[in-house]
C-alpha positions, 0 to 999 in steps of 0.5 A: 589398310594394314593387314593387322588393322581390324576395321570397326563398324564405321570403316566396314560400312564404307568398305562395303559400299566402296566394294559394291561401287567398284563393281558397278564402275567396272561394268558401267561401260561394258560392251554387250560382249563383255556383259555376256562374258563367262566368269569363273562362276559356273554358268554365270556371265558378268551380267549374272554376277551383277544380278546376284549381288543385287539380289542378295543385297535386296534379300538382306534389305528384306525387299520382295523378290521377283515371283519367278520360276527359272527353267532349272532343267536348262540351268544345270549349274544351279544345284542344291537349295542354295544354288536354286535360291540364288538363281532366281534373282539372277535368271529374272534379270537375264535379258534386261539392258545392262545399263538398267541392271547397273542402275538398279545396283546403284539404287540398291546400294543407296537404299542399303546404306540408309538401312545400315546407317539406321541400325543402332550400335550393338544392334543385330541384323539378318545374315544371308541365311536368315539368322541374326548376326552382328553388323560387323559380321554381316559386313565382313561377309558381304565384303568378302562375297562382293570383292571375290565377285569383283575378281570374277568380273575382272577375270572375265574382262581381263582387267586385273587389279584391286588386290590391295584395296581395303576390301581385299584386305578384309577378305584376306583377313577372313580367309586367314581366320578360317585356317584352323578349321581348314587345317583340322576339319577339312584337311583332317590334319592329325592332332598336334600337327601344325601349319605355317601359311605364308602369303609372299607377295611383294610388299606383303609379309602375311603369315598365319599359324594353326594347330590341329586338336582333337575331333577336327578342332583347330586353333591358331598357335604361336610359331614353332621351329619345324611346322608339320607343313609350311605352304608359301603362295601368292595372294592370287593363288590363295584367293583361287583356292579359298574361293574355289576358283581354280583346281588345286592340282593346277595351283599346286604347281605354283606353290611351295610346300615344305614338310609333309608333302602328302598332308600339304597336298591334302591341305591345298585340296581342302582350302575352299571356304566359300559356298 
């Protein structure tokens, strides 16, 4: 799929399903050691990531959650309301046989696909935060979350790949659409400052532009001859920063920044867009 293509609802449903099936396939033959391998998600193993994906899809399907109270004192990574909420379904599945958890994931995908197919055109669905949203918005959010977790699993298993799939492209599109907010609000770029972001992988010529407005509001803009900051990086590094998977100072050593260096570093430090 081309980065310039905006997938419609039918395409998004297929991409959502394929992305979920991809992580199921990744762990189908995982050894006990691989299942318990730590991922870039603090406190979570490969099996925990699978459990989290199951739990969120079931929540969105309005299925009953387990009546379970984790021992949060033993789970220091589970902080805040969102962290504690997501830990319930994860902790409840710890200790279950991997084949049973993967089987539950596959069964959940089938049920959710039937639910999504039944939503009328133009109908709204519930977001992970319980608010009504469009099918297209929900599916895009779920593709991003699931595909990023696929990369977490790949990192833990030392099985790189999947960076050019439709799920990867939908994720990249969403990260790029968030650039104006990152630039103006999170990096606190001064009014009128422009950013040119280049994702320079072989075979991919992706770039985005944004300008900071007043009161931390940013917007996309047309190219200018001399942007305030120009940042060139790989898709892997952009993912690491946007998903908060690697410390910005480490990534900075691999990134080319031109223009206002201090503001560029501030931009890189503020790039995280996921919870």
